[in-house]
KEKE-3310 file (N, C-alpha, C; in steps of 0.2 Angstrom, whole numbers, plus 5000, padded with zeros to 4 digits):
npx = (5004:5010:5020:5012:5005:5016:5020:5009:5009:5021:5018:5008:5014:5023:5014:5008:5019:5022:5010:5012:5023:5018:5008:5016:5024:5014:5009:5022:5023:5012:5015:5027:5023:5015:5010:5017:5018:5015:5001:5001:4993:4985:4976:4969:4966:4952:4952:4945:4937:4939:4927:4926:4918:4912:4903:4902:4908:4914:4918:4918:4905:4904:4900:4902:4893:4886:4871:4855:4852:4864:4872:4884:4883:4887:4890:4895:4901:4903:4913:4915)
npy = (4994:5006:5008:5010:5022:5030:5029:5034:5048:5052:5051:5060:5072:5073:5075:5087:5096:5095:5101:5114:5119:5118:5128:5139:5140:5143:5155:5163:5162:5169:5182:5185:5185:5195:5211:5225:5238:5255:5261:5271:5286:5289:5298:5315:5322:5330:5346:5349:5358:5352:5350:5350:5345:5341:5330:5328:5327:5333:5332:5338:5331:5320:5314:5311:5307:5309:5301:5305:5294:5289:5282:5281:5288:5286:5294:5291:5297:5296:5289:5271)
npz = (5000:5004:4994:4983:4986:4986:4973:4966:4971:4966:4952:4951:4955:4944:4933:4937:4937:4923:4918:4924:4917:4904:4904:4908:4896:4887:4891:4890:4876:4871:4877:4871:4857:4856:4848:4852:4848:4846:4838:4823:4819:4804:4799:4798:4814:4820:4828:4842:4856:4872:4884:4901:4915:4932:4931:4918:4901:4886:4869:4854:4845:4854:4870:4888:4901:4918:4923:4931:4938:4942:4934:4921:4905:4888:4872:4856:4841:4823:4810:4805)
capx = (5000:5014:5023:5006:5004:5022:5020:5004:5011:5026:5015:5004:5019:5025:5008:5008:5025:5020:5005:5014:5028:5014:5005:5021:5025:5008:5010:5027:5022:5007:5018:5032:5021:5010:5012:5017:5020:5010:4999:5002:4987:4986:4971:4969:4962:4949:4954:4939:4938:4937:4923:4926:4914:4913:4899:4901:4914:4911:4923:4915:4899:4904:4900:4901:4889:4883:4864:4852:4852:4871:4875:4888:4881:4892:4888:4901:4898:4909:4913:4918)
capy = (5000:5012:5009:5012:5029:5034:5030:5039:5054:5054:5052:5067:5078:5074:5078:5094:5099:5096:5106:5121:5120:5120:5134:5144:5140:5146:5163:5166:5163:5175:5188:5187:5186:5201:5217:5230:5244:5260:5263:5278:5289:5291:5303:5321:5322:5337:5349:5351:5360:5347:5353:5346:5347:5335:5324:5329:5328:5333:5333:5338:5328:5315:5316:5306:5311:5305:5302:5306:5288:5288:5278:5285:5287:5288:5295:5292:5298:5296:5283:5265)
capz = (5000:5004:4988:4978:4987:4984:4966:4964:4973:4961:4946:4952:4954:4937:4929:4940:4934:4915:4918:4925:4911:4898:4905:4907:4889:4883:4893:4887:4869:4871:4879:4866:4851:4855:4845:4858:4845:4846:4831:4820:4816:4797:4797:4802:4819:4821:4834:4846:4863:4877:4889:4907:4921:4937:4929:4910:4897:4879:4864:4847:4846:4858:4877:4893:4907:4923:4923:4937:4942:4944:4928:4916:4898:4883:4865:4852:4834:4818:4805:4808)
cpx = (5004:5018:5018:5005:5010:5022:5015:5005:5016:5023:5011:5008:5022:5020:5007:5013:5024:5015:5007:5019:5024:5011:5010:5023:5020:5008:5016:5026:5017:5011:5023:5029:5016:5014:5012:5018:5014:5008:5000:4995:4988:4981:4972:4964:4959:4951:4947:4941:4935:4933:4923:4922:4914:4909:4898:4907:4911:4917:4920:4908:4898:4904:4900:4898:4886:4875:4861:4852:4859:4875:4879:4885:4886:4889:4894:4898:4904:4908:4916:4925)
cpy = (5006:5013:5012:5020:5033:5035:5034:5046:5057:5055:5059:5073:5079:5077:5086:5099:5100:5101:5113:5123:5122:5126:5140:5145:5144:5154:5166:5167:5169:5181:5190:5188:5192:5207:5223:5237:5249:5262:5270:5280:5292:5297:5309:5321:5329:5339:5352:5353:5354:5351:5348:5349:5341:5329:5325:5330:5328:5335:5332:5336:5322:5317:5310:5310:5306:5306:5303:5300:5286:5284:5283:5283:5290:5288:5296:5292:5298:5289:5277:5265)
cpz = (5000:4998:4983:4979:4985:4977:4963:4965:4968:4954:4946:4951:4947:4932:4931:4937:4926:4914:4919:4919:4905:4898:4905:4900:4885:4885:4890:4879:4867:4872:4873:4858:4850:4852:4850:4855:4845:4839:4829:4817:4809:4795:4801:4807:4820:4827:4837:4853:4867:4883:4895:4913:4926:4934:4921:4907:4890:4874:4857:4849:4851:4865:4881:4899:4912:4923:4930:4942:4944:4939:4923:4909:4893:4876:4861:4845:4829:4814:4809:4808)
residu = (MET:HIS:LYS:LEU:LEU:LYS:LYS:GLY:LEU:LYS:THR:GLY:LEU:TYR:VAL:LEU:LEU:ILE:PHE:ILE:LEU:ALA:PHE:GLY:GLY:ILE:ILE:ALA:TYR:MET:TYR:PHE:SER:ALA:ASP:MET:CYS:VAL:PRO:GLU:ILE:GLU:GLU:GLU:VAL:PRO:ARG:TYR:LYS:LEU:THR:GLU:GLU:PRO:ASP:TYR:ARG:GLN:TRP:GLY:ASP:ASN:TYR:LEU:ARG:LYS:SER:GLU:SER:GLY:LEU:TRP:GLU:LEU:LYS:VAL:SER:GLY:GLY:ALA)
# end
């Protein structure tokens, strides 16, 4: 019985080690394959005045405001 428990524990540790190494490999692959470059804006960005108040922000036709119920509402306009 003691040998069976020892063998089961050893096999379980090997499986855990393989799982940890596989998970670490996946995380490393995702980290190193990610594109970390900052995109360049090719279009001319219109110059609007930013209006800032405690519960309201407006830039052009877009706004972010806090409603009477306490939820934030966002309106975004423009092309896709």
